[in-house]
C-alpha positions in Angstrom: -13.8 -13.7 -9.8 -11.4 -10.4 -9.8 -13.9 -8.2 -11.6 -16.9 -8.4 -13.8 -15.0 -6.7 -16.3 -14.4 -8.6 -19.4 -11.1 -10.2 -19.7 -10.9 -10.3 -15.8 -12.2 -14.1 -15.2 -9.1 -15.0 -12.9 -10.0 -16.1 -9.5 -8.6 -13.9 -6.4 -6.3 -16.8 -5.4 -4.9 -17.1 -9.0 -4.3 -13.1 -9.5 -2.7 -13.4 -6.2 -0.3 -16.4 -7.3 0.7 -14.3 -10.6 1.4 -10.8 -9.2 3.8 -13.2 -6.9 5.1 -14.7 -10.0 6.5 -11.6 -11.6 8.5 -11.3 -8.6 6.7 -7.6 -7.8 6.7 -6.4 -4.2 3.8 -4.2 -3.4 4.5 -0.9 -1.7 2.2 0.8 0.6 2.2 4.5 1.4 1.3 5.7 4.1 0.6 9.4 5.9 1.4 9.5 9.7 1.7 12.6 11.2 2.9 12.4 14.2 0.9 14.8 16.4 -2.2 12.7 15.5 -1.6 9.2 15.8 -3.9 8.4 13.3 -2.3 6.5 10.3 -4.3 6.7 6.8 -3.1 4.5 4.0 -3.2 6.2 0.4 -2.6 3.7 -1.6 -1.1 0.1 -2.6 1.3 0.2 -5.5 3.6 -1.9 -8.1 6.6 0.2 -7.6 8.5 2.8 -5.4 8.3 4.8 -7.9 4.8 5.0 -8.2 4.4 5.3 -4.8 6.6 8.4 -4.7 4.6 10.1 -7.7 1.6 9.8 -5.5 3.1 11.3 -2.3 3.8 13.9 -5.1 0.0 14.6 -5.8 -1.2 14.0 -2.4 1.5 16.5 -0.7 -0.5 19.5 -1.8 -4.0 18.2 -1.2 -6.0 19.3 2.3 -5.0 17.9 5.4 -1.9 16.1 3.9 -0.6 20.1 2.8 -0.4 20.5 6.5 2.5 17.6 7.4 4.1 17.2 4.2 7.2 15.1 5.7 4.9 12.8 7.0 4.9 10.0 4.3 6.7 6.8 4.1 6.5 4.3 1.8 6.5 0.2 3.1 7.9 -2.4 1.2 5.7 -5.9 1.7 6.0 -9.5 0.3 3.1 -10.6 -1.3 1.7 -14.0 0.2 3.7 -13.5 3.7 2.2 -13.3 7.2 3.7 -10.2 8.5 2.5 -10.7 12.3 3.5 -14.0 12.6 4.0 -13.5 16.4 0.9 -11.5 17.3 1.2 -8.5 19.4 0.9 -7.5 22.7 -1.0 -4.4 24.2 1.0 -1.7 26.0 
């Protein structure tokens, strides 16, 4: 089940179908300063607008303030493989 809170009784698989059936994409907010090589996932959002608002909130926080232009937003389709061919080590 998704949650033990009242009113949330759909299995996780059903929740994914409901999310996709609304035609929504998933927007992933990352912070990736080039000098560190460390990517941080700040959150997953249902719209670009919400992800952009999260950038504004995070931009003034310790750590993020040192690299305020290292935020990126990536759109993902739900229920789709995003590495279908694997990867190679370089």
